[in-house]
C-alpha positions in Angstrom: 16.3 27.9 -8.9 19.8 27.0 -8.4 22.0 26.5 -11.5 25.6 25.3 -12.2 28.1 23.9 -9.5 25.8 25.1 -6.5 23.0 22.8 -7.5 25.3 20.0 -8.5 26.8 20.3 -5.0 23.2 20.2 -3.5 22.3 17.0 -5.7 25.5 15.3 -4.5 24.6 15.9 -0.7 21.2 14.6 -1.2 22.3 11.6 -2.8 25.2 10.9 0.0 22.6 11.4 2.6 20.1 9.2 1.0 22.7 6.5 0.6 23.5 6.6 4.0 20.2 6.5 5.2 19.6 3.4 2.9 22.7 1.9 4.3 21.6 2.3 8.0 18.1 1.1 7.3 19.7 -2.0 5.7 22.3 -2.6 8.4 19.6 -2.6 11.0 17.6 -5.0 8.8 20.5 -7.3 8.2 21.5 -7.5 11.8 17.9 -8.5 12.7 17.5 -11.0 10.2 18.3 -14.8 10.4 21.8 -16.3 9.4 20.1 -17.8 6.2 20.3 -14.2 4.7 23.7 -13.3 5.4 25.1 -16.8 4.2 23.4 -16.5 0.9 25.5 -16.4 -2.1 23.3 -14.0 -3.6 23.0 -11.6 -0.7 22.6 -8.2 -2.4 20.7 -5.6 -0.2 17.1 -6.3 -0.4 15.1 -3.0 -1.3 12.6 -3.6 1.6 12.7 -5.7 4.9 10.9 -9.1 4.1 10.4 -10.9 7.6 10.4 -14.7 7.5 12.4 -15.1 4.4 14.0 -18.3 3.9 16.5 -19.5 1.2 16.9 -22.7 -1.1 20.2 -23.0 -2.6 21.2 -25.9 -5.2 24.7 -25.6 -5.9 24.4 -27.5 -9.3 24.4 -25.4 -12.7 20.7 -24.6 -13.7 20.3 -24.7 -17.7 18.1 -22.5 -19.1 15.6 -22.9 -21.9 17.1 -20.2 -24.2 20.7 -21.8 -23.9 22.1 -19.9 -21.3 23.3 -21.1 -17.7 23.3 -20.1 -14.3 26.1 -21.7 -12.3 23.7 -22.4 -9.1 20.4 -21.3 -8.1 19.1 -19.6 -4.9 15.4 -19.0 -4.2 14.1 -17.0 -1.8 10.7 -18.1 -0.4 8.2 -18.4 2.5 6.1 -21.1 4.0 3.1 -20.5 6.2 1.3 -23.2 8.5 2.2 -26.8 9.0 2.2 -29.9 6.5 -0.6 -32.4 7.9 0.2 -36.1 8.6 -1.0 -37.2 5.3 1.1 -34.3 3.3 -2.0 -33.4 1.5 -2.7 -29.7 2.6 -0.3 -27.8 0.3 -1.3 -24.8 -1.3 1.4 -23.5 -3.8 1.5 -19.8 -4.8 3.0 -18.2 -7.8 3.3 -14.3 -7.3 2.8 -12.0 -9.9 5.5 -9.5 -11.4 6.8 -7.1 -8.5 5.3 -9.1 -5.5 7.5 -11.2 -2.9 7.1 -14.7 -1.4 5.2 -13.3 1.6 1.5 -13.8 0.6 0.2 -12.6 3.8 1.8 -9.1 2.9 0.0 -8.5 -0.6 -2.7 -11.1 -0.6 -4.0 -11.1 2.8 -7.5 -10.7 1.7 -7.2 -14.7 1.0 -4.2 -15.6 2.9 -4.2 -15.6 6.9 -6.1 -16.5 9.8 -9.8 -17.0 8.9 -9.3 -16.6 5.4 -10.1 -19.3 2.7 -6.3 -20.2 2.7 -5.8 -20.2 6.4 -2.4 -21.4 7.8 -3.9 -23.0 10.6 -5.5 -25.5 7.9 -3.0 -25.5 5.1 0.7 -25.5 4.4 1.2 -22.8 2.1 4.4 -22.0 0.0 5.4 -19.2 -2.1 8.8 -18.7 -3.8 10.4 -15.4 -5.3 10.9 -15.7 -9.2 14.3 -16.0 -10.5 15.1 -12.3 -11.7 13.6 -10.8 -8.8 15.1 -8.7 -6.1 13.6 -10.0 -3.1 16.3 -13.0 -2.3 16.2 -15.0 -5.5 19.2 -14.9 -7.7 18.6 -12.1 -10.3 20.6 -9.3 -12.0 21.7 -7.9 -8.4 23.0 -11.0 -7.5 27.0 -11.8 -7.7 28.4 -13.7 -10.9 30.9 -16.1 -9.6 32.7 -16.1 -12.7 33.5 -12.5 -12.5 32.8 -11.8 -8.9 30.7 -8.9 -9.8 27.0 -8.5 -10.0 25.3 -9.6 -13.2 23.6 -6.5 -13.8 22.4 -6.3 -17.4 24.3 -9.3 -18.4 21.8 -11.6 -16.4 20.8 -14.2 -18.8 17.4 -14.6 -20.6 15.0 -16.6 -18.2 11.7 -18.1 -19.4 8.4 -18.9 -17.5 9.2 -22.4 -17.7 12.5 -22.0 -15.9 10.9 -20.4 -13.3 8.4 -23.2 -12.9 11.6 -25.8 -13.1 13.2 -23.9 -10.3 10.1 -24.1 -8.0 10.0 -28.0 -9.1 13.6 -28.1 -7.3 12.2 -26.3 -4.3 9.2 -28.5 -4.1 11.7 -31.7 -3.9 13.7 -29.9 -1.3 10.6 -29.3 0.7 9.6 -33.0 0.4 6.2 -32.1 -1.0 4.8 -35.2 -2.9 1.2 -33.4 -3.6 -0.3 -30.0 -4.0 -3.8 -29.6 -3.1 -4.1 -26.4 -5.0 -1.5 -24.3 -7.2 -2.8 -20.7 -7.5 -1.8 -17.8 -9.3 -2.8 -14.5 -11.0 -1.4 -12.5 -13.9 2.1 -14.0 -14.5 1.6 -16.0 -11.5 -1.1 -18.0 -13.6 1.3 -18.3 -16.3 3.9 -20.2 -13.6 0.9 -22.3 -12.3 0.3 -23.5 -16.1 3.9 -24.3 -16.7 4.0 -26.3 -13.1 0.9 -28.2 -14.0 2.5 -29.5 -17.3 5.9 -30.3 -15.3 4.1 -32.4 -12.6 0.6 -33.1 -13.6 0.4 -35.9 -11.3 1.3 -34.2 -8.1 -1.0 -31.1 -8.6 -4.6 -32.0 -7.6 -6.3 -28.4 -8.8 -5.0 -25.3 -10.2 -6.4 -21.8 -10.0 -5.7 -19.5 -13.0 -6.6 -15.8 -12.1 -6.7 -13.2 -15.1 -3.9 -14.9 -17.1 -3.4 -16.5 -20.6 -2.2 -19.3 -22.6 0.5 -17.0 -24.4 1.7 -13.6 -23.7 -0.2 -11.4 -26.3 1.4 -9.1 -28.7 -0.3 -6.3 -26.7 1.1 -7.4 -23.5 4.8 -7.4 -25.0 4.2 -4.0 -26.5 3.6 -2.8 -23.3 6.7 -4.4 -21.7 8.7 -3.3 -24.6 7.6 0.4 -23.8 8.4 -0.3 -20.4 12.0 -1.5 -21.2 12.5 1.4 -23.4 11.6 3.7 -20.5 14.3 2.3 -18.5 16.7 2.2 -21.3 16.4 5.8 -21.6 17.7 6.5 -18.3 21.6 6.8 -18.9 21.9 5.4 -15.5 20.4 2.0 -15.7 23.5 0.0 -16.6 25.1 1.2 -13.6 26.3 -1.4 -11.1 24.2 0.0 -8.5 21.0 -1.0 -6.8 19.5 2.1 -7.3 20.4 2.7 -11.2 17.7 3.7 -13.6 15.2 4.7 -11.0 13.8 7.7 -13.0 13.4 5.0 -16.1 11.7 2.8 -13.5 9.2 5.5 -12.4 8.1 5.9 -16.0 7.9 2.3 -16.6 5.7 1.6 -13.7 3.6 4.6 -14.9 3.2 2.9 -18.4 2.0 -0.4 -16.6 -0.6 1.1 -14.5 -2.2 2.3 -17.4 -3.2 -1.4 -18.3 -3.6 -2.2 -14.6 -6.6 -0.3 -14.0 -9.5 0.9 -16.1 -10.8 4.2 -17.6 -13.6 4.2 -15.1 -11.3 3.7 -12.0 -9.2 6.8 -13.3 -12.2 8.7 -14.1 -13.9 8.0 -10.6 -10.9 8.5 -8.3 -8.6 10.9 -10.3 -11.1 13.4 -11.8 -10.2 17.1 -10.6 -13.2 18.6 -9.1 -12.0 22.2 -9.7 -11.0 23.8 -13.2 -7.2 23.8 -12.8 -5.2 23.9 -16.0 -2.1 22.1 -14.3 -1.1 19.9 -11.3 -3.9 17.3 -12.1 -4.7 14.6 -9.6 -4.1 12.0 -12.2 -0.4 13.3 -12.8 0.2 13.2 -9.1 -1.1 9.8 -9.0 1.2 8.4 -11.6 4.2 9.9 -10.1 3.3 8.6 -6.6 3.1 5.1 -8.0 6.4 5.3 -9.8 8.1 6.7 -6.6 6.3 3.9 -4.6 8.1 1.3 -6.9 11.4 2.8 -6.8 11.4 2.6 -3.2 10.8 -1.2 -3.2 12.3 -2.4 -6.5 15.5 -2.4 -8.8 15.5 -1.3 -12.3 17.5 -4.1 -13.8 15.2 -6.6 -12.0 12.3 -5.1 -13.4 13.5 -5.1 -17.1 14.4 -8.7 -16.5 11.0 -9.7 -15.2 9.2 -8.2 -18.4 11.5 -10.1 -20.6 10.6 -13.3 -18.5 6.7 -12.6 -19.1 7.2 -12.3 -22.9 8.5 -15.7 -23.1 5.1 -17.2 -22.0 3.5 -19.6 -24.4 2.3 -23.1 -23.6 2.0 -24.3 -27.0 5.6 -23.9 -27.6 7.1 -27.3 -28.5 3.5 -29.1 -27.5 1.7 -28.9 -30.7 0.1 -25.7 -30.1 -2.2 -24.0 -27.4 -5.3 -26.1 -27.8 -3.6 -29.5 -27.8 -1.1 -28.6 -25.0 -4.2 -27.4 -22.6 -5.9 -30.5 -23.4 -3.2 -32.4 -21.7 -4.3 -30.8 -18.2 -6.9 -32.9 -16.9 -6.9 -31.7 -13.3 -9.8 -29.3 -12.0 -9.1 -25.7 -13.0 -10.7 -22.6 -11.6 -10.5 -19.9 -14.4 -11.2 -16.4 -13.1 -11.6 -13.3 -15.4 -12.4 -9.7 -15.0 -14.6 -8.2 -17.6 -13.0 -4.9 -17.8 -9.2 -6.3 -17.7 -7.2 -4.2 -20.2 -3.9 -6.1 -19.9 -5.5 -9.7 -20.3 -9.0 -9.3 -21.3 -11.5 -11.9 -20.8 -11.2 -13.7 -24.2 -7.9 -14.9 -22.9 -9.4 -16.8 -20.1 -12.5 -17.8 -22.1 -10.0 -19.7 -24.3 -8.3 -21.2 -21.3 -11.7 -22.5 -20.0 -12.8 -23.9 -23.5 -9.6 -26.0 -23.9 -8.9 -27.3 -20.3 -10.9 -30.5 -20.0 -12.2 -29.7 -16.5 -12.3 -25.9 -16.3 -14.9 -23.9 -14.4 -15.1 -20.4 -15.4 -15.9 -17.4 -13.5 -16.2 -13.8 -14.9 -16.5 -10.9 -12.7 -16.9 -7.1 -13.5 -14.5 -4.9 -11.5 -13.9 -1.5 -11.9 -10.2 -2.0 -10.8 -9.5 -4.2 -14.0 -6.7 -6.4 -14.2 -5.6 -5.3 -10.5 -9.0 -6.8 -9.3 -7.6 -10.0 -8.6 -5.8 -8.4 -5.8 -8.4 -6.1 -4.5 -11.8 -8.1 -5.0 -10.9 -10.7 -2.4 -14.5 -11.1 -1.0 -15.5 -12.5 -4.3 -12.6 -14.6 -4.8 -13.0 -16.1 -1.2 -16.4 -17.3 -1.9 -15.4 -18.8 -5.3 -12.3 -20.3 -4.3 -13.7 -21.7 -1.1 -16.4 -23.4 -3.0 -13.9 -24.9 -5.8 -11.5 -26.4 -3.4 -13.9 -28.3 -1.6 -15.9 -29.4 -4.4 -15.3 -33.0 -5.4 -14.3 -34.0 -8.9 -14.9 -37.4 -10.2 
């Protein structure tokens, strides 16, 4: 094992080579992207190529719920399909945590030719969340007041701020009616806030494995993830790849609540009698490495803070009174083995939403089942979107 200066030299060389490869990849990516990417005032290097990414820019100051202010707003977004003559075929998608606005990439079981949300029939819109690193303003954006990236100084954003940013995008796209607004996990939280913001324009909502308020359990998980990132001394550095060790650990913490005990037992139990090098250990490290390759630690830290702000009852007389205001038909989807946002959270939504349809499903994939069990969702959502409501 190398130690001392030789090892440090090797580490530096590896770091230089890694940065050069990343730079070459990004150069090739940028050269082949539309001008909208290079023209964006928040043109930080994207961690992965995202074909078809468009940009909406609002040069006006964007006030935040918690008292902060963004001097301007940029959102990365995707659209699929064509708006019909009646302008009535819009499916508005709100993505979860580290997903991006290309729904055909991470939700291909629902969106795409031949699926329940076929772009030949619908005009599909999805916007990247503020705070993410997939084109929208976030910690890796340049702060015009300083000329440097925001980094860890990026202001606290709430789920309601995310909804208001998408409200502006809706206006920009000239959309006056949304046939269905759909989201899973924190995407469902955004759907709820959009429904409060423009109830007269959203005809139906689909709420998958989400809640009316972020629970103490979920907040504790998020704080544990942030502690893991903060334990990495590089996470405050002004670099896209800062805090990678912390991000790997944070991802592993999250995965404990995304799947079920049964899923780990069935897929990660070793068949031999080894005493080290366990499959489960390798799986967690692999998943951490996957996220590091496509996401930035400062953005992940910020997004977990955004999740914690969710509470539909804040300033609306409490949760039951607030939910009763949403009278549009609502499809509420629950996974019985969900450890992160358990079924009682969706049962509470269904109890207080006046026009709720509740469906519970048993999936060994737990919380992540809303991304995986698309055959079930195809059937249920297909019936829901076509069902007339008095």
